[in-house]
VODRENZA-751959 format. One record per residue (C-alpha): residue number from 0; x, y, z. Coordinates in pm, 1 decimal. Each point is the difference from the previous one (the first is absolute). Layout:
% residues N
- resi x y z
- NUM X Y Z
...
END
This chain:
% residues 505
- resi x y z
- 0 -6488.7 -2219.4 -9886.1
- 1 195.1 -296.8 109.0
- 2 227.9 -18.0 300.1
- 3 304.6 27.1 -201.4
- 4 -124.8 308.0 -166.6
- 5 -105.2 158.5 330.9
- 6 348.7 -66.2 133.8
- 7 162.5 139.5 -317.3
- 8 -209.9 311.4 32.3
- 9 79.2 75.8 367.2
- 10 375.1 -69.3 -87.1
- 11 -15.3 249.5 -270.6
- 12 -176.8 252.1 214.9
- 13 281.7 -39.4 266.6
- 14 268.5 54.1 -256.0
- 15 -164.9 296.5 -139.6
- 16 -55.9 148.7 349.8
- 17 369.0 -72.0 87.3
- 18 151.5 167.0 -304.7
- 19 -246.8 291.7 4.7
- 20 69.4 72.3 363.0
- 21 -362.7 -12.7 100.8
- 22 83.6 -16.6 374.9
- 23 -137.6 278.0 204.5
- 24 239.1 300.3 -13.7
- 25 200.4 35.5 316.2
- 26 -86.8 324.9 202.1
- 27 302.1 172.4 158.2
- 28 -2.9 242.1 275.6
- 29 140.8 331.6 -123.7
- 30 26.4 357.1 90.1
- 31 -22.0 124.4 350.6
- 32 -122.9 -342.6 130.9
- 33 345.3 -148.4 -52.0
- 34 202.8 -65.5 314.9
- 35 365.1 -110.7 -42.0
- 36 238.3 -127.7 260.0
- 37 380.8 -9.4 -47.1
- 38 259.5 -237.4 148.4
- 39 228.1 316.8 59.6
- 40 -55.2 376.8 -2.5
- 41 351.3 77.4 -127.6
- 42 220.2 -166.7 -250.2
- 43 351.8 81.5 97.6
- 44 312.0 -101.0 -196.4
- 45 282.0 6.3 234.7
- 46 264.4 -50.0 -261.5
- 47 257.2 274.7 -33.6
- 48 117.1 -10.6 -352.8
- 49 354.0 94.2 -83.5
- 50 -63.1 -60.6 -364.0
- 51 -300.9 -3.6 -227.0
- 52 -217.5 -286.0 92.4
- 53 -364.8 -113.0 98.0
- 54 -172.6 -179.6 289.3
- 55 -334.4 -164.3 16.6
- 56 -237.5 -36.3 308.7
- 57 -335.2 -154.6 1.3
- 58 -336.1 58.8 195.9
- 59 -347.0 -146.1 6.1
- 60 -324.2 181.3 -50.7
- 61 -301.6 -154.6 162.3
- 62 -370.2 -14.3 -60.6
- 63 -154.8 -116.5 335.0
- 64 -351.2 11.8 -118.3
- 65 -209.7 -264.6 -171.2
- 66 -73.7 182.6 -326.0
- 67 271.6 46.7 -268.8
- 68 128.8 340.5 -27.9
- 69 147.6 203.5 -297.9
- 70 244.4 276.8 73.0
- 71 -26.9 275.4 -257.4
- 72 364.4 112.0 -20.8
- 73 345.2 -74.3 161.1
- 74 280.7 245.6 -66.9
- 75 322.0 137.8 121.5
- 76 -54.7 365.7 84.7
- 77 351.1 84.2 -127.6
- 78 129.1 276.8 250.7
- 79 352.3 -84.2 -8.4
- 80 282.3 -42.7 -252.5
- 81 44.4 -359.9 84.5
- 82 -187.3 -251.1 -217.8
- 83 -245.8 -235.0 177.5
- 84 -171.4 -259.9 -209.2
- 85 -266.7 -259.0 106.3
- 86 -154.5 -320.3 -124.2
- 87 -336.9 -93.3 136.6
- 88 -176.1 -325.6 -124.3
- 89 209.9 -16.8 -304.8
- 90 -53.9 371.4 -105.0
- 91 313.7 207.1 3.3
- 92 -7.6 351.5 117.5
- 93 48.2 306.7 37.6
- 94 -378.8 -22.0 -36.1
- 95 -255.0 -285.5 -25.7
- 96 -391.7 21.9 -21.8
- 97 -288.5 -228.2 91.1
- 98 197.3 -228.4 233.9
- 99 -226.7 -291.0 123.3
- 100 31.3 -171.9 361.9
- 101 -248.0 -269.6 63.9
- 102 -180.3 -27.2 325.0
- 103 188.2 -90.5 305.7
- 104 312.4 -10.1 -214.8
- 105 329.9 186.7 -57.2
- 106 244.1 65.1 -273.5
- 107 366.1 72.9 4.5
- 108 148.2 348.5 -105.9
- 109 373.7 12.9 -90.4
- 110 186.3 334.4 21.3
- 111 321.8 61.4 -172.7
- 112 225.7 310.9 53.6
- 113 272.9 107.5 -241.8
- 114 280.5 215.4 150.4
- 115 285.0 178.8 -156.8
- 116 186.7 156.6 288.4
- 117 240.3 195.1 -223.5
- 118 -318.1 221.4 -111.2
- 119 27.7 350.8 127.1
- 120 -123.2 36.0 348.7
- 121 -253.3 248.4 -108.5
- 122 -186.3 -244.2 -215.4
- 123 74.2 -323.9 199.5
- 124 -62.3 73.4 370.6
- 125 169.8 -171.0 276.2
- 126 -352.1 -126.2 127.5
- 127 -219.5 -88.2 -285.4
- 128 -347.5 11.2 125.4
- 129 -307.3 -64.8 -229.0
- 130 -344.0 -153.5 29.4
- 131 -176.5 -283.2 -160.1
- 132 -365.5 109.0 -43.1
- 133 -300.6 -229.6 -14.7
- 134 -306.6 187.4 -139.1
- 135 -356.4 -126.1 17.5
- 136 -282.5 260.9 -52.0
- 137 88.0 297.5 229.8
- 138 193.3 -226.8 236.6
- 139 393.1 6.1 -24.7
- 140 213.2 -236.9 214.4
- 141 378.0 33.7 -4.0
- 142 304.7 -202.1 81.0
- 143 330.5 198.6 56.6
- 144 293.2 -84.9 -220.3
- 145 338.5 74.1 161.9
- 146 355.6 -50.1 -147.8
- 147 344.6 125.5 39.9
- 148 74.8 216.1 -311.0
- 149 348.7 83.3 62.8
- 150 314.8 -170.9 123.0
- 151 40.6 149.5 359.9
- 152 44.1 -91.2 362.6
- 153 -379.1 -58.9 125.6
- 154 64.1 32.6 360.1
- 155 -348.9 -87.9 137.0
- 156 -135.1 -225.4 -292.4
- 157 -372.6 27.8 -67.5
- 158 -104.9 103.4 336.1
- 159 -246.0 282.3 -70.2
- 160 -137.5 120.8 339.3
- 161 239.0 -220.7 203.4
- 162 317.0 90.8 195.5
- 163 327.1 -176.3 -95.3
- 164 281.6 22.4 259.8
- 165 368.3 63.6 13.3
- 166 148.9 -89.8 340.8
- 167 314.6 -118.5 162.9
- 168 -16.6 -340.6 -184.7
- 169 29.4 190.5 -342.8
- 170 276.3 246.0 110.6
- 171 371.4 -56.7 -26.4
- 172 238.7 -11.3 288.9
- 173 5.7 374.3 34.4
- 174 -362.3 38.3 12.7
- 175 -88.0 109.1 -357.9
- 176 -231.5 -112.7 -270.4
- 177 142.3 155.5 -320.9
- 178 -208.8 31.1 -307.3
- 179 153.2 -75.4 -326.6
- 180 135.0 265.7 -230.1
- 181 6.7 -204.7 -331.5
- 182 -361.7 -58.9 0.2
- 183 -291.0 237.9 103.9
- 184 -184.6 -116.3 302.9
- 185 -391.6 -13.2 -11.9
- 186 -228.1 -0.1 319.3
- 187 -339.4 -152.2 -71.4
- 188 -165.8 16.1 332.0
- 189 182.2 139.2 312.2
- 190 318.1 -59.3 178.8
- 191 80.4 -7.8 378.4
- 192 362.8 61.6 97.4
- 193 61.1 -151.7 352.9
- 194 332.4 -57.7 194.0
- 195 184.1 108.3 -326.6
- 196 104.3 283.8 -210.3
- 197 -135.5 16.3 -356.0
- 198 280.6 142.4 -210.4
- 199 3.9 145.1 -355.3
- 200 322.0 115.9 -150.1
- 201 81.9 230.2 -300.0
- 202 -214.6 -78.0 -302.5
- 203 -256.7 -215.5 173.2
- 204 -355.2 41.5 -146.5
- 205 -301.2 -101.0 211.8
- 206 -363.4 -7.7 -166.9
- 207 -315.3 -22.3 191.5
- 208 -327.3 -152.4 -111.3
- 209 -273.0 166.6 224.8
- 210 -374.9 7.3 12.7
- 211 -256.5 -19.0 278.5
- 212 -5.4 -357.0 138.1
- 213 -182.0 -193.6 287.5
- 214 174.7 -187.2 274.8
- 215 -232.6 -84.9 278.7
- 216 302.7 -47.7 237.8
- 217 71.1 373.9 -52.2
- 218 -107.2 255.0 253.1
- 219 -330.6 182.3 -53.8
- 220 -223.3 -85.6 -275.9
- 221 243.8 -244.8 -163.8
- 222 51.8 236.6 -313.6
- 223 329.5 166.2 -43.8
- 224 230.4 137.8 -299.4
- 225 234.4 -271.4 -114.1
- 226 358.4 69.7 -111.8
- 227 194.6 90.5 317.0
- 228 309.7 -72.1 177.5
- 229 -59.1 6.5 382.9
- 230 271.0 -18.8 250.0
- 231 -46.9 -123.1 358.1
- 232 179.3 137.1 305.2
- 233 292.1 -242.9 -80.7
- 234 2.2 53.7 -380.0
- 235 133.8 287.7 -199.3
- 236 74.4 118.5 -354.9
- 237 322.3 112.1 -159.3
- 238 -24.6 145.5 -344.3
- 239 344.7 106.9 -112.7
- 240 -2.5 139.6 -357.9
- 241 258.8 240.9 -157.9
- 242 -46.3 310.5 -208.5
- 243 64.3 -202.8 -315.8
- 244 -201.4 -319.4 92.8
- 245 -278.2 95.7 252.2
- 246 -206.2 -251.9 175.5
- 247 -360.4 17.2 -174.8
- 248 -329.6 -91.2 159.7
- 249 -303.3 41.9 -223.0
- 250 -318.0 -151.3 -136.4
- 251 37.9 -308.3 -219.1
- 252 -211.4 186.3 -273.4
- 253 290.4 126.0 -228.8
- 254 -213.9 131.0 -270.1
- 255 78.9 392.7 -48.5
- 256 -343.2 92.4 97.0
- 257 51.3 -155.0 353.1
- 258 329.2 173.6 67.4
- 259 -151.0 283.6 186.2
- 260 -296.4 -195.6 121.5
- 261 -62.1 41.6 383.0
- 262 -125.6 -278.5 243.8
- 263 88.9 -297.7 -198.1
- 264 123.3 -202.9 329.6
- 265 9.1 53.0 369.5
- 266 371.7 96.8 54.8
- 267 259.2 -45.1 261.8
- 268 -130.0 -41.2 356.0
- 269 248.7 30.9 302.2
- 270 -166.1 -182.4 277.1
- 271 9.3 116.9 372.0
- 272 353.6 1.5 139.8
- 273 171.1 -77.9 -328.4
- 274 346.9 163.1 -4.6
- 275 298.9 54.6 -214.5
- 276 -205.5 36.4 -323.5
- 277 182.0 165.6 -267.9
- 278 -75.7 130.1 -352.5
- 279 285.7 160.1 -203.9
- 280 -26.3 78.2 -360.5
- 281 -342.5 -168.0 -11.8
- 282 -290.8 84.8 -234.2
- 283 -342.3 -99.5 157.4
- 284 -261.7 69.5 -246.0
- 285 -384.2 -72.9 -59.5
- 286 -90.5 -117.2 365.5
- 287 -313.7 88.5 193.6
- 288 225.9 118.4 270.2
- 289 367.2 18.8 -65.6
- 290 126.5 -85.6 349.5
- 291 -221.1 -64.9 306.5
- 292 188.5 12.3 335.6
- 293 -159.6 -128.5 300.9
- 294 75.2 96.7 375.9
- 295 365.8 -14.9 113.3
- 296 116.3 -96.0 -343.6
- 297 285.6 179.3 -174.2
- 298 109.5 66.8 -367.5
- 299 285.2 187.3 -161.4
- 300 -70.7 125.9 -361.3
- 301 279.9 164.0 -214.7
- 302 44.7 82.4 -364.3
- 303 -337.4 -151.4 -72.4
- 304 -334.4 83.7 -179.9
- 305 -348.2 -92.4 116.4
- 306 -255.9 91.8 -273.0
- 307 -348.4 -64.4 -135.8
- 308 -147.6 -134.5 329.8
- 309 -365.4 -22.8 31.2
- 310 25.5 162.3 352.4
- 311 306.7 103.4 200.9
- 312 354.6 -53.6 -111.0
- 313 83.3 -55.3 375.9
- 314 -254.8 -55.8 281.0
- 315 149.1 -22.4 338.5
- 316 -163.1 -106.6 336.0
- 317 213.3 109.0 297.8
- 318 304.2 -110.7 -196.7
- 319 345.6 113.0 -105.7
- 320 71.5 135.5 -352.1
- 321 322.8 133.4 -134.3
- 322 -30.1 136.4 -354.1
- 323 292.5 146.1 -179.0
- 324 88.0 92.9 -383.0
- 325 -350.8 -141.5 -101.4
- 326 -286.3 103.5 -229.4
- 327 -371.8 -57.6 82.5
- 328 -236.5 96.3 -287.2
- 329 -339.2 -97.7 -135.0
- 330 -128.7 -147.5 314.7
- 331 -382.9 40.3 28.6
- 332 -13.8 54.4 367.7
- 333 216.0 172.9 261.5
- 334 346.2 -62.2 -138.6
- 335 115.2 -54.0 347.2
- 336 -242.9 -43.9 297.3
- 337 86.9 -67.4 367.0
- 338 -271.4 -132.0 236.5
- 339 49.1 -6.7 391.8
- 340 347.8 156.3 -16.4
- 341 328.6 -148.8 -96.3
- 342 319.0 143.0 -121.2
- 343 77.9 141.8 -343.7
- 344 353.8 114.2 -120.3
- 345 -26.7 133.6 -350.5
- 346 288.2 142.5 -195.9
- 347 47.6 107.3 -352.7
- 348 -336.3 -139.7 -101.8
- 349 -238.4 105.0 -268.9
- 350 -374.9 -40.8 43.9
- 351 -217.8 83.5 -303.1
- 352 -366.3 -66.8 92.1
- 353 -157.1 148.1 -307.3
- 354 -342.5 -94.0 -139.6
- 355 -155.4 -119.8 331.7
- 356 -202.6 167.3 264.0
- 357 220.2 -117.9 283.8
- 358 288.6 162.8 186.5
- 359 335.8 -100.6 -53.1
- 360 104.0 -49.4 359.1
- 361 -237.5 -76.5 293.3
- 362 123.7 -32.2 351.6
- 363 -209.1 -98.0 299.1
- 364 89.2 -110.2 349.6
- 365 -327.5 -191.2 79.8
- 366 -247.0 -243.2 -132.4
- 367 -363.3 -22.1 87.4
- 368 -270.0 -271.9 -53.0
- 369 -307.1 63.3 -231.6
- 370 -191.9 190.0 281.6
- 371 285.1 244.8 23.4
- 372 -27.2 -21.5 371.5
- 373 256.0 -275.9 107.8
- 374 357.0 125.3 -120.3
- 375 337.0 -118.2 75.4
- 376 319.3 216.1 -51.7
- 377 372.5 -17.5 -44.3
- 378 273.4 251.8 -72.2
- 379 40.9 144.0 -349.0
- 380 357.1 94.7 -84.6
- 381 111.0 124.4 -348.1
- 382 305.6 162.9 -133.1
- 383 -25.1 104.7 -369.1
- 384 307.8 157.2 -168.3
- 385 84.3 108.8 -351.2
- 386 -333.5 -140.8 -143.5
- 387 -285.2 92.3 -230.7
- 388 -360.2 -60.0 114.9
- 389 -220.5 99.2 -308.6
- 390 -316.5 -92.5 -168.8
- 391 -344.9 129.6 -130.2
- 392 -156.2 120.0 330.2
- 393 27.6 344.8 141.2
- 394 151.5 -160.7 305.9
- 395 200.5 -327.0 -26.9
- 396 38.6 -57.2 390.2
- 397 -231.2 -133.7 264.5
- 398 121.1 31.6 359.2
- 399 -243.6 -141.4 267.4
- 400 128.2 29.1 369.4
- 401 -267.7 -137.3 215.5
- 402 140.8 212.2 301.1
- 403 17.5 307.0 -213.5
- 404 340.8 100.6 142.0
- 405 -77.8 -64.5 364.0
- 406 236.3 -300.4 8.6
- 407 314.4 97.6 -182.4
- 408 138.7 -348.4 48.9
- 409 -261.1 -142.1 -210.1
- 410 66.8 229.1 -314.5
- 411 341.0 68.6 -117.8
- 412 5.3 103.5 -359.8
- 413 271.8 209.8 -169.6
- 414 68.6 96.9 -366.3
- 415 312.3 147.9 -144.3
- 416 94.5 137.6 -351.4
- 417 -299.9 -131.3 -175.4
- 418 -264.1 91.3 -258.4
- 419 -335.6 -56.7 153.7
- 420 -347.1 117.0 -102.8
- 421 -232.2 105.2 286.3
- 422 -283.7 254.7 18.3
- 423 -66.5 -27.0 375.7
- 424 162.9 59.5 337.8
- 425 128.4 -307.9 172.5
- 426 90.6 -92.3 363.0
- 427 313.4 155.6 167.7
- 428 85.2 -303.0 212.9
- 429 275.9 189.5 173.8
- 430 -227.2 265.4 119.8
- 431 -327.4 -195.1 20.9
- 432 -184.1 236.7 -238.2
- 433 -141.1 19.7 -347.2
- 434 201.2 248.5 -205.2
- 435 156.8 46.2 -339.3
- 436 155.7 -328.8 -121.4
- 437 300.7 158.7 -175.5
- 438 104.3 197.2 310.5
- 439 -2.1 -279.6 240.9
- 440 0.9 -346.4 -164.8
- 441 162.3 43.0 -324.7
- 442 340.0 193.8 -3.7
- 443 138.3 130.0 -313.7
- 444 -275.7 -142.3 -200.4
- 445 -184.5 123.1 -318.1
- 446 -377.1 18.2 -7.5
- 447 -90.1 -143.7 -339.8
- 448 -239.9 187.7 -223.2
- 449 -166.9 -160.5 -307.1
- 450 190.8 247.1 -212.4
- 451 336.5 -77.0 125.6
- 452 236.1 -197.4 -236.8
- 453 78.3 -332.8 161.3
- 454 40.1 -315.9 -217.9
- 455 117.3 -56.5 -364.0
- 456 -333.2 -175.1 -124.1
- 457 -281.5 -101.8 217.4
- 458 -185.5 -163.8 -293.0
- 459 300.1 -221.2 -72.4
- 460 64.4 -82.6 362.0
- 461 324.2 171.3 -13.0
- 462 73.7 125.7 346.5
- 463 341.9 145.6 -62.8
- 464 26.0 363.5 82.3
- 465 -71.3 270.2 -252.3
- 466 269.6 245.3 -65.4
- 467 -188.3 270.7 184.3
- 468 -137.2 -222.7 264.4
- 469 -58.2 139.8 354.7
- 470 161.0 -313.4 155.7
- 471 344.5 82.7 -151.0
- 472 261.1 100.5 258.1
- 473 -250.4 -38.9 280.0
- 474 157.8 -277.7 180.8
- 475 268.6 -49.7 267.8
- 476 286.6 -234.2 -76.1
- 477 -45.6 -338.3 161.6
- 478 323.6 -202.0 22.1
- 479 -187.5 -327.4 -6.4
- 480 -168.6 77.1 -334.7
- 481 277.2 155.0 -227.8
- 482 -156.1 -133.3 -315.6
- 483 -353.3 5.5 -125.2
- 484 -230.0 -276.8 -121.6
- 485 175.5 -13.3 -333.8
- 486 340.4 12.1 159.2
- 487 57.5 367.2 -84.6
- 488 230.5 178.2 258.1
- 489 -187.3 266.9 190.7
- 490 124.1 357.1 57.3
- 491 213.2 2.1 317.5
- 492 -139.3 326.2 117.6
- 493 -353.9 39.4 -142.0
- 494 -139.2 -332.8 -135.6
- 495 -343.8 -4.1 -148.2
- 496 -313.5 -128.8 193.2
- 497 -132.5 -327.6 -108.9
- 498 136.0 -322.4 -137.3
- 499 151.5 165.5 -306.1
- 500 293.3 236.3 -10.3
- 501 -22.7 234.8 -306.3
- 502 295.7 11.8 -230.9
- 503 5.3 259.8 -273.7
- 504 164.3 -88.0 -316.3
END
């Protein structure tokens, strides 16, 4: 074979090899051995759409190893009504398979969100939170996708686990920061009110996006429940709704199945020394604890509803609570609990603590450490008039006086003209002995039996009075509360106990 023939042969062989892909097949790392790194762990779209539109964000996916890898599948989980679409290495989602990243290399991933803020709120949530999943073998990595799904006032932005602030710099000349009424307010994260009064007027809606978060600057373990409004000693809240347009505070999950769900966000926390807090015609729903009131703090609640809490509706620690013309129901703890004393003034209020093994009202004048040996105490004063304290337990009251009546100044509790369920003797603070509750503490009260008619329909959360209710005509007229929670005029001589005045047609 001549030299020319040999060259022709090798050239032909090379061409055949080229076109027949006779190179050694590339071996990709797959399955559980794949390790990915992402440029960000959350893709957040901070555009608030006022009309139908879209926005695009990008991120990078890294393969830090020397060997090329193949990702089995990339997909959007699809947990929300908002439409997320991605494009990875030229493949458009919502799903892509066998994505290759060469060794010590990376690829771009583009994510697009399409939002129509005119969609119903129960199908297009205020906070659209989804996940972009990267699946290889049994390993599943994820990147969080976040977008605003509705046109709203997003007070704290995308600050999950972080505390935004309202202080004197944000307030007007009179010291108020007033929430808008034309758009709902969404709190994603938590809010501190300092040197200012956070005000909500008639028709204001505030939605909370909760969840357990971690903030290493937070006390204790760093873990806490997100979605709260916290006032400092110089901050306060003033929620002033009306009968026709109440102020509403609730979870941002507006689907019907979440309407009565408890414990979706932390709730309202009035810090130590916070004064002049007021809730009027306010509905506070779905919190872990409706209102937590720290030492020396004070709040007045009138014509309001606190319901579907994971724990107490009101949890007070050596603080002052005035509660009038209000309804507390479906709270999965003591509806009201006082620790280490305080002052409670409760008039024409209905507590319906059904479906939970916890007393409706718990009053104590002390607090002890975990050992139970080191206790501190403070006076407990309570005046309950024209109210209903009911629930599923045989006794809906817990009274714990650390002095057991030996220090009358530390325990001053008196009920009048109320429906109360109890099955045990309670302390007579005037005489310092334990004796019958109704003879000594509750004057002109009715001891509620399970067979007694009381409300219209428990299963429908209708706590207006039945026509034969034992709460009818039980009260004594209070000039400061001439009308009930619905604006109905009360009988001037024998009003009904509770928040509702029965009117027969």
